[in-house]
N, C-alpha and C positions, 0 to 999 in steps of 0.2 A: 111772792118772790119775784124780783126783777131781772131781767136780762141782762147778761155780763158783757163787757166790752171786748173780752177775749172769745174768739170764734172757734169752737170745737165741733161745728157741724160736720156730721160724716164720722166723728169718732164713736167708738164703742167701749164703754167702761164697765167694768165688775168691781164693786165696792163691797167688801167683806167688813162685818161688824158696822153696817151703815145705818142701823135703826136708830141709833142716839149718838149723842156726844159729837165728837169731831168727825167722826165717818159720816154721820147725817148731814153735817154741813158741807163737807166736800162733796157728798152725793149731790146736794141741792146747788152748789156752785157749779158743778159740771153741768147738770140738767140745764141750769140758766145761761150756760155757754152754748148749748145747742147739741151737747152730746147725748146719745142714747145709752141709758144706764140700767144696770142690774143691781138692785139693793139686795144684798144678803145680810141676813141677822137670823140668830139662833131662836128669835122671838118674832115670828112672822107677821104679828100684828103690828109691831113696831115698823117693821120694813114696808108692810102695806101703807101705813100713815105717811111715810116718806114719799112712796109712789105717788099718793094722791096729791101730795104737795107740790112734787116735781111736776105733775101734769098740769098744774095751775098755770104754768107758762108755755104749755103745749109739748113739753118734752115727753118723748117716748120712754117709759120707765117700766119695768117689771121687778117683783118681788120674788125672792126664792129663798126657801128655808135649806139650812145646812149648818152641821158642827163641822167646822174646818179641821179641827183637831184630828178627825177621822179623815184617814187619806181617801177612802172609798166615796165618802161624802164629798170631799173637797173636789175629787175627779169629777163626780157627777154633776155637781154645781157648775163647773167650767164648761163640761160639754152642753149643758142646758143653756148655759148663758150664750154659748158659740153659736147653737142652733137658733135661740130666739133673736139674736142680734145679728147674726150674720158673721161674727168674729169678734176678737177682742183686742183692742188698740190700747187700753189703760187698764191697770190693776192697782187699786187701792187697798193695802192691807191695813184695816183700821180696827180688827178684833182686840179686844183689852179685857183681861181679867184681872182685877185687882183685889187682893187679899191684904188688910193692913198688920198682919201678925209680925211680931218682932223675931229676930233669931233664935231666941230661947224658947219661944212658945208656939212657933209655927208648926202646925202638923204635916204629915207626909201628903195627904190628899190634896191640901191647898197648895202644898209646893209644887206638886206633880200637875195639878190643874193649870196653874199659871203657866209651867213651862209647856205644856201641851197646846195649850191655846195660842199663848203669846209667841211662842218661837215654833213650834211643829206645825201649827196651823198656817202661820205666815210662810213658813218654808214649803209645805206641800202647794198652797196656791202659787208661791212665786215659781216654783219648780214646773208645775205642770202648765201654768199659763206661759211660761216663758218658752216652753215647748210649742205651743200654739203661736205665738208671736214670732218665733223664729221661722216657722213655716210660712207666715203670712208678711214677712220682710220687716219686722220690728216692732217697737212699742214703747211704752212709758211704763214703769213700776213705782210705786210709791209706797213706803212703809212709814206708818205711823208711830211714832215712838215718844217716849216721856223725856222731856229736855233733862229731867233730872238725872238720869243714866249717863249723861255725858261729863258733868263737871260738879255734880251736887248730891246730896242724899236726902231722904225723907225720914221722918220720925220713926215709921216702922213701914214694914214691906219689903223685906230683903229678897222674896221670891219675885215680886213684881220688878224690883229694879234690876235684879240679875237677868231676868228675861228681857228687859228693854236693853240692856247693855249688850247682849247677845244679838239683838235685833239690829242693832246699830253696826256691828262689826260683819253681820251677815249681809246687810246692806252694800257696804264696800266691797266685800268680795265678790257678791253677785255681779256688781257693777263691772268689776274687773273681767269676769269669765264670760259676761253676757254682751260686751261691747261689741265683740266681732259679728255678732248677730244682729245689730242694729237696735238692741234693747237697752234703754237707759234705766238705772236703778237708782233711786234717791230715797231720802226719809226727810218727813217733816217732824219737827221735836216741839210740840208745844209743852208749856209747863202744866204739871197736873194740879199745883196748887200756887196760890199767890203767895202763900207764906215763903215757900222753898224759892219762888222767883225773886222775891225781895231779897231773901237773905243771899242768893247767889250774887245779885247785882250790887250789893253792899259790900262783898269782899272780892273785889279787884276787876270786875268786868269793865271792859271799856265801851260796851254798848249803851246806848242812851235808853233810859226806863221809859217805857211807854206802855200804856194800857192796852190790852188786847182782849179779844173774844173769840169764841169758837170760829166765827166767821173769818177770821184771819187765816185760819189754817185752810179754809176754802180758798182764799186769795193765794196762798202759797202753792196749792194744789193746781190751780189754773196755770200759774208761771210755769211749774214743772212739766205741765202737759203741753204747753204750747211750743210753738217754733222758735220764740225768743229763748227758750231753754235747750234747744238742740244740742248744745255743747256742753250742758251741765250733767255729770254723771258721777255716781259714788259720793254725792255731798249729803250732808245731814243740814238741814236748814232750821235754825232755831227760831221758832215763831215767839218773838219777845214782845 
């Protein structure tokens, strides 16, 4: 892992759902910029692997297990992170549960689990971490959502897409309410599938079609955490 041109030395970040996928890449990007990071995942072995990789560039990183859909566990995670790092300047909500059931076949458990993890988990971490940030003078919160929730659909996964749309709305509302506390709230929206991305761009988008990888989400996160984005708030940035 190489060092980043963005300097986040002195920043302390909590990343939920960061044992794999976009959360993992954002964690490594922040670590490469000099930030101290706490990698949370419901699978502690995955979180430990990310911590080892972050340590390869000299980053201070810890791994903590928690199911953030449980408010008690989310609160405990935040307190343990605050104690270990000395504070929290950055929160990245990257927890994602995806079940590809269609409208007519999805069962109640899978519906509720997606809402609990993808919405309630993000809300608990956002609310509780924002209280910490408000006491410490501000911070940056980033929610990771699916770009499909903005202008597109997927072949199946109504519970997932509903949760992602709600998270986009929560991002905008939280940004408005927390602005006076010095806390910025934004979202990064990568595409879940290349198929939906191609379909979207072929139906009227003015954006140039370029290839992207998970690492591009890390670059977007670095921007949102940097001083260059100090006036960016309540935005959903599509990683295209």
